[in-house]
C-alpha positions in Angstrom: 0.0 0.0 0.0 2.8 2.4 1.0 4.7 1.6 -2.3 1.6 2.3 -4.3 1.1 5.7 -2.5 4.7 6.6 -3.2 4.3 5.8 -6.9 1.0 7.8 -7.2 2.8 10.8 -5.5 5.7 10.4 -7.9 3.4 10.4 -10.9 1.5 13.5 -9.6 4.7 15.3 -9.0 6.0 14.5 -12.5 2.7 15.7 -13.9 2.8 18.9 -12.0 6.4 19.6 -13.1 5.4 18.8 -16.7 2.4 21.2 -16.4 4.6 23.9 -14.9 7.1 23.5 -17.7 4.4 23.7 -20.2 3.1 27.0 -18.6 6.4 28.6 -18.2 7.9 28.8 -21.6 10.1 31.1 -23.6 8.0 33.8 -25.3 10.8 36.0 -26.6 14.4 35.7 -27.4 16.4 39.0 -26.8 20.0 38.7 -28.1 21.6 36.3 -25.5 18.7 36.3 -23.1 15.0 35.2 -23.1 11.7 36.4 -21.7 9.7 33.7 -19.9 5.9 33.5 -19.7 6.1 33.7 -15.9 8.0 37.1 -16.2 5.3 38.5 -18.5 2.5 37.2 -16.2 4.1 38.7 -13.1 4.6 42.1 -14.8 1.0 42.0 -16.1 -0.3 41.5 -12.6 1.8 44.3 -11.3 0.8 46.8 -14.0 -2.9 45.9 -13.6 -2.7 46.5 -9.8 -0.9 49.8 -10.3 -3.5 51.0 -12.8 -6.4 50.0 -10.5 -4.7 51.7 -7.6 -4.5 54.9 -9.6 -8.1 54.6 -10.6 -7.1 54.2 -14.3 -9.1 52.0 -16.6 -7.1 48.9 -17.5 -6.7 48.5 -21.3 -7.6 45.3 -23.1 -5.3 42.3 -22.4 -3.9 42.3 -25.9 -2.9 46.0 -25.7 -1.5 45.6 -22.2 0.5 42.5 -23.1 2.1 44.2 -26.1 3.2 47.2 -23.9 4.5 45.1 -21.1 6.3 42.8 -23.5 8.1 45.8 -25.1 9.1 47.0 -21.6 10.5 43.6 -20.8 12.4 43.4 -24.1 14.0 46.9 -23.5 14.9 45.9 -20.0 16.7 42.8 -21.2 18.6 44.8 -23.8 19.7 47.4 -21.3 20.8 44.8 -18.7 22.9 43.1 -21.3 24.4 46.4 -22.4 25.2 47.1 -18.7 26.9 43.8 -18.4 29.1 44.5 -21.4 29.9 47.9 -19.8 30.9 46.2 -16.6 28.2 47.9 -14.6 27.5 46.0 -11.4 25.5 46.7 -8.2 27.1 45.2 -5.1 25.0 43.5 -2.4 26.0 46.3 0.0 24.8 49.0 -2.3 21.6 47.1 -2.9 21.0 46.5 0.8 21.4 50.3 1.5 18.9 51.1 -1.2 16.3 48.7 0.1 16.9 50.1 3.6 16.3 53.6 2.3 13.0 52.4 0.6 11.9 50.9 3.9 12.9 54.0 5.8 11.0 56.3 3.5 7.9 54.1 4.1 8.6 54.3 7.9 8.9 50.5 8.3 11.7 48.1 9.3 13.2 45.7 6.9 11.3 42.8 8.6 8.0 44.7 8.3 8.8 45.5 4.7 9.3 41.8 3.9 6.0 41.0 5.6 4.1 43.6 3.6 5.6 42.2 0.3 4.8 38.7 1.2 1.2 39.6 2.2 0.8 41.0 -1.3 2.1 37.7 -2.7 5.4 39.2 -3.7 8.6 37.3 -2.8 11.3 39.5 -1.2 14.1 37.9 -3.2 12.3 38.7 -6.4 11.7 42.3 -5.3 15.4 42.5 -4.4 16.5 41.5 -7.9 14.1 43.9 -9.5 15.6 46.8 -7.5 19.1 45.6 -8.5 18.0 45.7 -12.2 16.5 49.2 -11.8 19.7 50.5 -10.2 21.8 48.9 -12.9 19.7 50.4 -15.7 19.7 53.8 -14.0 23.5 53.7 -13.8 23.7 52.7 -17.5 21.5 55.5 -18.6 23.5 58.0 -16.5 26.7 56.8 -18.2 25.3 56.6 -21.7 22.8 59.5 -21.7 22.8 61.9 -18.7 26.6 62.4 -18.5 26.7 63.4 -22.2 24.0 66.1 -21.9 25.5 69.6 -21.6 23.6 72.9 -21.2 25.3 76.2 -22.0 24.9 79.6 -20.4 23.7 80.9 -23.8 20.9 78.3 -23.8 19.9 79.3 -20.3 19.9 83.0 -21.3 17.7 82.3 -24.3 15.3 80.2 -22.3 14.8 82.9 -19.7 14.4 85.6 -22.3 11.7 83.6 -24.1 10.0 82.9 -20.8 10.1 86.6 -19.9 8.6 87.6 -23.3 5.8 85.0 -22.9 4.8 85.8 -19.3 5.9 89.4 -18.8 7.0 90.9 -15.5 3.8 90.6 -13.4 5.3 90.0 -10.0 3.5 91.8 -7.2 4.2 92.2 -3.5 1.9 93.2 -0.6 3.1 95.5 2.1 2.0 96.8 5.4 3.6 99.7 7.2 3.6 101.7 10.4 4.4 105.4 10.4 5.4 107.6 13.3 5.1 111.0 11.7 7.3 114.1 12.3 5.7 117.5 11.9 6.9 119.8 9.1 9.7 122.0 10.4 10.0 119.8 13.5 12.4 120.8 16.2 15.2 118.4 17.2 13.2 117.6 20.4 10.1 116.7 18.4 12.2 114.5 16.0 13.8 112.8 18.9 10.5 112.1 20.6 9.2 110.6 17.4 12.2 108.4 17.1 11.8 107.2 20.6 8.1 106.4 19.9 9.2 104.4 16.7 11.8 102.5 18.7 9.1 101.6 21.3 6.8 100.4 18.5 9.6 98.3 17.1 10.2 96.8 20.6 6.5 95.8 20.7 6.8 94.0 17.4 10.0 92.3 18.6 8.1 91.1 21.8 5.7 89.3 19.5 2.7 91.7 19.2 0.7 91.5 16.0 1.9 93.9 13.3 -1.7 94.8 12.3 -2.8 95.5 15.8 0.2 97.6 16.6 -0.5 99.6 13.3 -4.0 100.3 14.5 -2.8 101.5 17.8 0.3 103.4 17.0 0.5 104.3 13.3 0.0 107.8 12.1 -0.6 106.7 8.5 -4.1 107.0 6.8 -4.2 103.2 6.4 -3.7 102.6 10.1 -7.3 101.2 10.6 -6.6 98.8 7.7 -3.8 97.4 9.9 -1.3 99.4 7.8 -2.1 97.4 4.6 -0.7 99.1 1.5 -2.3 96.5 -0.8 -0.8 94.7 -3.8 1.6 96.5 -6.1 4.2 95.7 -8.7 7.7 95.6 -7.6 8.6 98.8 -9.6 5.7 100.6 -7.9 7.2 100.2 -4.4 8.2 103.6 -3.0 12.0 104.0 -3.3 12.1 104.7 0.4 11.1 101.1 1.1 12.7 99.3 -1.9 16.0 98.4 -0.4 14.5 97.2 2.9 11.8 95.1 1.1 14.4 93.5 -1.1 16.0 91.8 1.9 12.8 90.7 3.6 11.2 87.3 3.8 7.4 86.9 3.8 5.9 87.9 7.2 9.1 89.7 8.3 9.4 93.4 8.9 12.2 96.0 8.5 14.2 97.9 11.0 13.0 101.5 11.6 13.4 103.5 8.4 14.0 107.3 8.6 12.5 109.8 6.1 11.7 113.5 6.1 8.1 112.7 7.0 8.9 110.5 10.0 9.9 106.9 10.9 8.5 103.8 9.2 8.5 100.1 9.7 7.6 98.0 6.7 6.3 94.4 6.6 6.3 92.1 3.5 3.0 90.2 3.9 2.8 88.5 0.5 4.1 88.0 -3.0 2.8 86.4 -6.1 3.8 85.7 -9.7 7.5 85.9 -10.0 7.9 86.6 -6.3 11.4 86.5 -4.9 12.8 83.2 -3.9 14.4 83.1 -0.5 16.9 80.3 -0.2 17.7 78.8 3.2 21.4 77.8 3.4 23.6 76.1 6.0 27.4 76.7 6.3 28.9 73.5 7.5 32.0 71.3 7.4 32.5 67.6 7.8 34.9 64.7 8.2 34.4 61.5 6.1 35.7 58.1 6.8 35.1 55.6 4.0 35.0 51.9 4.9 37.2 49.7 2.7 39.1 46.4 2.8 41.3 47.8 5.6 38.7 49.9 7.4 35.6 48.1 8.6 32.3 49.9 9.3 32.9 49.7 13.0 36.5 51.0 12.6 35.1 54.0 10.7 32.6 54.8 13.4 35.2 54.4 16.2 37.6 56.7 14.5 34.9 59.4 14.1 33.9 59.0 17.7 37.5 59.6 18.8 37.8 62.6 16.5 34.5 64.0 17.9 35.8 63.7 21.5 39.0 65.5 20.5 37.0 68.3 18.9 34.8 68.7 21.9 38.0 68.8 24.0 39.2 71.8 21.9 41.1 70.4 18.9 40.9 72.4 15.7 38.3 71.0 13.3 40.1 72.2 10.1 43.4 70.5 11.2 41.7 67.2 11.9 39.7 67.3 8.7 42.9 67.9 6.6 44.7 64.9 8.2 41.8 62.4 8.6 39.0 63.1 6.1 38.6 60.8 3.1 36.8 63.6 1.2 40.0 65.0 -0.2 38.2 67.9 -2.0 36.8 69.4 1.2 39.7 68.2 3.4 42.0 70.7 1.7 39.6 73.4 2.9 39.5 72.0 6.4 36.4 70.0 5.7 34.5 73.2 4.8 31.6 72.6 2.4 30.6 76.2 2.1 27.0 77.4 2.0 24.8 74.4 1.2 21.2 74.8 -0.1 18.4 72.4 0.5 18.5 69.5 -2.0 22.2 70.0 -2.7 23.4 67.1 -0.5 22.2 63.5 -0.4 19.1 63.0 1.8 20.9 61.2 4.7 23.5 64.0 5.0 20.9 66.8 4.7 18.7 65.3 7.3 21.5 65.3 9.9 22.8 68.7 8.8 19.4 70.3 9.3 18.9 68.8 12.7 22.3 70.0 14.0 22.3 73.4 15.7 24.9 76.0 14.8 28.1 75.3 16.7 27.2 71.6 17.4 29.0 68.5 16.0 26.8 65.6 15.0 27.3 62.0 16.1 28.7 59.7 13.3 26.1 58.9 10.6 26.1 56.9 7.4 25.5 58.0 3.8 26.3 56.2 0.5 29.8 57.7 0.7 30.7 56.4 4.1 30.6 57.7 7.7 30.6 61.4 8.6 30.5 63.8 11.4 29.3 67.3 10.5 29.6 70.7 12.2 27.1 73.4 11.4 28.8 76.8 11.5 25.9 79.2 10.7 22.6 79.5 8.7 21.2 82.2 6.5 18.4 83.1 4.2 19.2 85.1 1.1 17.5 86.3 -2.1 18.4 83.5 -4.6 15.8 84.4 -7.2 18.2 84.7 -10.1 20.2 81.7 -9.1 17.1 79.5 -8.6 15.5 80.7 -11.9 18.7 79.9 -13.8 19.0 76.6 -12.0 15.4 75.7 -12.9 16.0 76.8 -16.5 19.1 74.7 -16.8 17.3 71.7 -15.3 14.4 72.1 -17.7 16.6 72.4 -20.7 18.7 69.4 -19.5 15.7 67.3 -18.9 14.3 68.0 -22.3 17.7 67.0 -23.8 17.9 63.9 -21.7 14.4 62.8 -22.8 15.3 63.3 -26.4 18.7 61.5 -26.1 17.1 58.7 -24.1 14.5 58.0 -26.7 17.0 58.1 -29.5 19.4 55.8 -27.5 16.7 53.3 -26.7 15.5 53.2 -30.3 19.0 52.5 -31.5 19.5 49.7 -28.9 16.2 48.2 -29.9 17.0 48.4 -33.6 20.4 46.8 -33.2 19.2 43.9 -31.0 18.0 40.5 -32.2 14.5 40.1 -30.9 12.2 37.2 -31.7 8.7 37.3 -30.2 7.0 33.9 -29.7 3.8 34.9 -27.9 1.7 33.4 -30.6 3.3 30.0 -30.4 1.0 27.2 -29.1 
């Protein structure tokens, strides 16, 4: 009886394997690689789920299969090209990327695995797909993005054309407080007015509402409107206020401004269409230790902890950075990174930098480049309108070029590859 049961199980297993082999067949040959039916089925399920999640109507199966098949073919071609170009993604780099994905979703790696498995998606399969995405991204950067250049002349032309299309319609909204001085005022009267203006400024500094102080203390006709001067174009701002307004952030007010008619305090309450772009920046310096075959992760952390203790004991940061930091570019400057704007550094570095107070030295932290400690020296906010506009123009031109180059490059890869589709085979 037992022998008969074993034979039946063996036959069932063989039949199952034969059925699986029949289902999972080669449906496309792409140069030296193939696309399997199971790959197509998996991608179809993923795409359908994504479309439904977005509330998008799922196209007919024949249409969807053709689109997904073409995506798989292009992926195979690019991965083979990456292999020929010796582009590899190490397990450590892959692990860090997956950790970042989990971190952005505010879950641990263990929780992330459970979520994937609950959705019927094997973690190992997900891991390899991420490796493929990183590989293709590196290939595209090498073959497309690094070859795109944007000249200053192109940026100038872009901004000129944008200006001609939109015109200069930027407007700002101001409020102000006036402590007036009588015509032909004596020195005593002028001094009394100045003292009153200083007292008004002190009330604002203590946190009182600008509008309420304007109602109570301003001598201007618009005092009952909380000092509101309304919206006006930038070139319509009184020259008396222009310089002060230029350096203000939204909801900030000026120091006391002196004029023949009295003493003013101006507040920038709003801006629209072409408003100034105030850029928050951090001046910082760092020391980097990069793990390698001789320096382990723990060694790097220990070295930075020792350096941090020396710094807190009074050692000079610049001296230690020059002799210990693996970032040779900044090490020559004593670890100084200059003024750093938001988005300029990798996210892990920026997060720690922004949480560190001026004068403080962070604990060791990890980025894709290794282990760091960072010291924040100071922070500022400045008018970066021209810089940001030029940066956005350069980015827009570059992105347009990248898109054009990428499509041309993909078309050339596709045309030069051997592709045989077998979807219609029985």
